[in-house]
N, C-alpha and C positions, 0 to 999 in steps of 0.2 A: 446510552452507551457510556462506559467508563471513560475517564480522561486519557488513560494509558490503555491501549488495546493490544490484544494478541492477534497472531495470524488468523485464527478462527474467526474472531470478532471482525477483523478488517475484512475478511472474505465475506462474512455475512452482511456487513454493512455495505460493501460495494457490489455484492451479489456476483462474486467471482469465485473460482475454484481456489482452494487453499494453496495448491501447486502454483497457480498463477501469482498469488500474492508473494510466495517465497521467491519466485523468478524475479518478479518486479523489484522486490527488495534487494536481492542480490546484485541486480543491475544498477541499483541506485535511483530507480524510477519512483519508488515510494520510500521516502526518507524514514528510517528507522534505526534502532539500536539493537545489536545482537548481544544479549547477555547470556553468557555461556553459550548454549546450543539454541537459545529461544530468542525469537524477534519480538520487539515491543515497538509500538507506533503511538505517536501523539494524535489523539483525535482532531485537534485543531489544525495539524499539518495535513491529515487526510482531507478535512473539510476545505481547506485551502486548495489543495489539489483539484478537488471536484469543482470548486468555483472557477479555477483557472483552466481546467481541462488537462487531461493527460495527453502527452504528445510523445512520439517517437522521435529518434535523432533526425528523421527526415521531415519531421513537422506534421505528419499524419497522426490521426487519432489512434491510441492504443486499442487493440481488440484482444479478446481472450482467445 
């Protein structure tokens, strides 16, 4: 995987639907940068999220 990833690459990497990645990014649950109309994500940040575990505001695991 490249150092900077697109929504499609993140979705494939996390085995999520692209719409889910968009929603999580818009909610700030997956940190990313919106460049124009496109989102970009650092792989190291995604890896850190995986290591720490995704969590919702109530502390439960995020599900698709």
